[in-house]
C-alpha positions in Angstrom: -8.4 -16.2 14.7 -10.8 -13.3 14.7 -14.5 -13.9 15.4 -15.4 -11.0 13.2 -18.0 -12.2 10.7 -18.0 -11.3 7.0 -21.1 -9.1 7.4 -19.5 -7.3 10.3 -16.3 -6.7 8.4 -18.3 -5.4 5.4 -20.1 -3.0 7.7 -16.8 -1.7 9.1 -15.4 -1.3 5.5 -18.5 0.7 4.4 -18.1 3.0 7.4 -14.4 3.5 6.8 -15.0 4.1 3.1 -17.2 7.1 4.0 -14.3 8.7 5.7 -11.8 8.3 2.8 -10.7 11.6 1.2 -9.5 10.7 -2.3 -8.8 14.1 -3.7 -6.3 16.9 -3.3 -2.6 17.5 -4.0 0.3 16.6 -1.7 2.9 19.2 -2.5 6.6 18.4 -2.6 7.3 20.9 0.1 5.0 19.0 2.4 7.0 15.8 2.2 10.3 15.0 3.9 9.7 11.4 5.1 8.1 8.7 2.9 7.4 5.3 4.4 6.9 2.2 2.3 4.9 -0.7 3.9 4.4 -4.3 3.0 3.0 -7.4 4.8 3.3 -11.1 4.2 2.4 -14.4 5.7 5.0 -16.4 7.6 6.2 -19.6 6.1 4.2 -21.7 8.6 1.1 -19.4 7.9 0.5 -18.8 11.6 1.8 -15.2 11.7 1.6 -12.0 9.7 4.8 -10.0 9.1 4.7 -6.3 8.6 7.5 -4.1 7.5 7.9 -0.3 7.3 10.9 1.5 5.6 11.6 5.2 6.0 13.0 7.2 3.1 14.1 10.8 3.0 12.7 12.9 0.2 13.9 14.2 -2.2 17.2 12.3 -1.8 15.4 8.9 -1.7 17.9 7.6 0.7 16.8 5.0 3.2 16.8 6.2 6.8 15.6 3.3 8.9 13.3 0.3 8.9 11.3 -1.8 11.3 9.5 -5.1 11.1 6.9 -6.8 13.3 5.3 -10.2 13.6 2.0 -11.1 15.1 -0.5 -14.1 15.0 -2.9 -14.2 12.1 -6.1 -12.6 13.3 -8.4 -12.9 10.3 -8.8 -15.6 7.6 -7.9 -14.9 4.0 -11.1 -13.6 2.2 -10.8 -11.8 -1.1 -11.8 -8.2 -0.6 -11.1 -8.2 3.1 -7.3 -8.4 3.1 -6.9 -5.3 5.2 -8.3 -7.1 8.2 -5.3 -9.4 8.0 -2.6 -6.9 7.3 -3.6 -3.6 8.9 -3.0 -4.7 12.5 0.6 -5.8 11.9 1.3 -2.8 9.8 0.0 -0.4 12.5 2.2 -2.2 15.0 5.2 -1.9 12.8 4.5 1.8 12.1 4.1 2.5 15.8 7.8 1.6 16.2 9.1 4.2 13.9 11.0 7.1 15.4 9.9 9.4 12.6 6.4 10.4 11.7 5.7 9.8 7.9 4.4 12.5 5.7 3.3 10.0 3.1 2.8 6.2 3.2 3.0 4.1 0.0 1.4 0.7 0.4 2.0 -2.5 -1.5 -1.7 -2.9 -2.2 -4.9 -1.2 -3.3 -6.3 2.1 -2.3 -9.8 3.0 -3.5 -9.5 0.6 -6.4 -11.5 -1.9 -4.3 -15.1 -3.2 -4.5 -16.1 -1.1 -1.5 -13.5 1.7 -2.1 -11.5 0.7 1.0 -8.5 -1.3 0.1 -5.4 -1.7 2.3 -4.0 1.7 1.7 -7.3 3.5 2.3 -8.0 1.5 5.4 -4.6 2.2 6.8 -4.8 5.9 5.8 -8.1 6.4 7.6 -6.8 4.7 10.7 -3.8 6.9 10.8 -5.1 10.1 9.2 -2.0 10.2 7.0 -1.8 10.6 3.2 -1.5 7.1 1.7 -1.2 5.7 -1.8 -2.0 2.2 -3.0 0.5 0.8 -5.5 -0.4 -2.7 -6.4 1.4 -5.2 -8.7 -1.9 -6.4 -10.2 -5.4 -5.3 -10.9 -8.2 -6.1 -8.4 -11.2 -4.5 -10.1 -11.9 -2.1 -13.0 -10.9 -1.8 -16.6 -8.4 0.3 -18.5 -6.5 0.6 -21.8 -3.0 -0.7 -21.8 -0.6 2.3 -21.2 2.0 3.0 -23.8 5.3 1.2 -23.4 7.3 4.2 -22.4 8.1 5.0 -18.8 5.6 7.5 -17.4 2.7 6.5 -19.6 -0.6 6.4 -17.8 -4.1 4.9 -18.5 -7.1 5.6 -16.3 -8.6 2.7 -14.4 -12.4 2.8 -14.5 -15.3 1.0 -12.8 -18.7 1.9 -14.3 -17.3 5.1 -15.9 -15.8 6.3 -12.6 -12.1 6.7 -12.2 -10.9 4.5 -9.3 -7.2 4.5 -10.1 -4.5 4.7 -12.8 -2.3 2.2 -14.6 1.3 3.4 -14.8 4.3 2.2 -16.8 7.2 2.9 -14.4 9.8 1.4 -16.8 10.0 1.1 -20.5 8.5 -2.1 -21.8 7.9 -3.5 -18.3 4.5 -4.6 -16.8 2.7 -1.5 -15.3 1.6 -1.0 -11.7 -1.9 -0.2 -10.5 -2.1 3.0 -8.5 -5.0 4.5 -6.6 -5.5 7.1 -3.9 -5.5 5.7 -0.4 -6.5 8.7 1.7 -5.9 12.5 1.7 -4.6 12.5 -1.9 -6.0 12.6 -5.4 -5.4 10.6 -8.5 -2.9 12.9 -10.2 -0.9 13.5 -7.0 -0.8 9.7 -6.4 0.6 9.2 -9.9 3.2 12.0 -9.4 4.4 10.5 -6.1 4.8 7.0 -7.5 6.8 8.2 -10.4 9.0 10.4 -8.1 9.8 7.3 -5.9 10.6 4.9 -8.7 14.3 4.5 -9.4 15.8 1.6 -11.6 13.0 -0.8 -10.8 9.3 -1.4 -11.5 8.1 -0.7 -8.0 8.5 2.5 -5.9 11.7 2.2 -3.9 9.9 2.5 -0.5 7.6 -0.5 -1.1 10.3 -2.4 -2.9 12.6 -2.2 0.2 9.7 -2.9 2.5 9.1 -6.2 0.6 12.8 -7.1 1.2 12.5 -6.3 4.9 9.4 -8.4 5.2 11.0 -11.3 3.3 14.1 -11.2 5.5 11.9 -11.3 8.7 10.0 -14.2 7.1 13.2 -16.2 6.6 14.4 -15.3 10.1 11.1 -16.5 11.7 11.5 -19.8 9.8 15.1 -20.2 11.1 13.8 -19.6 14.7 11.2 -22.4 14.2 13.9 -24.8 13.1 
């Protein structure tokens, strides 16, 4: 388990947050390979599992995937999740044969108390455009978006936009999207909607979740 204290972790987060670039447009012509990443805890809670899935754009066909497992290095502390998940995700991403043009993360970007959620932390570490697409709200407030697919409401904290709430399917619970790094709010919205197919979540992160879950089950079988 990491010996990094909460105060030291906070200092690192604040330093990383100053490096985040949460503006700009990522053009369609600049993207060929989109990677979705997800991390989960092993069944015995001793290891973190990271998965990365490569998709071709604009066909949205899966090209390849990898998964990685490593011992838990940091305890679960709300607001500091990236210290648990970034190491295993970096390890998984290092195994890819293709360099991603965009990474979509199952987690928060700047919609975080110190503006350095998992997607932002990962983006700064790699210097690659990243988007946080979370299944629930961490901080901030917003109006409920309309029930039609593509409807968007702004997520605010203290009158500052920190993300967006997007309805990705008609009459289905929305997702919470925020810039991770090297991308702005509108471009993050556009890319999430471009990568949603028949399901609520973007296809890259949806498939990354499946890969992580399969590795989780496999690791339990090995223990047995």
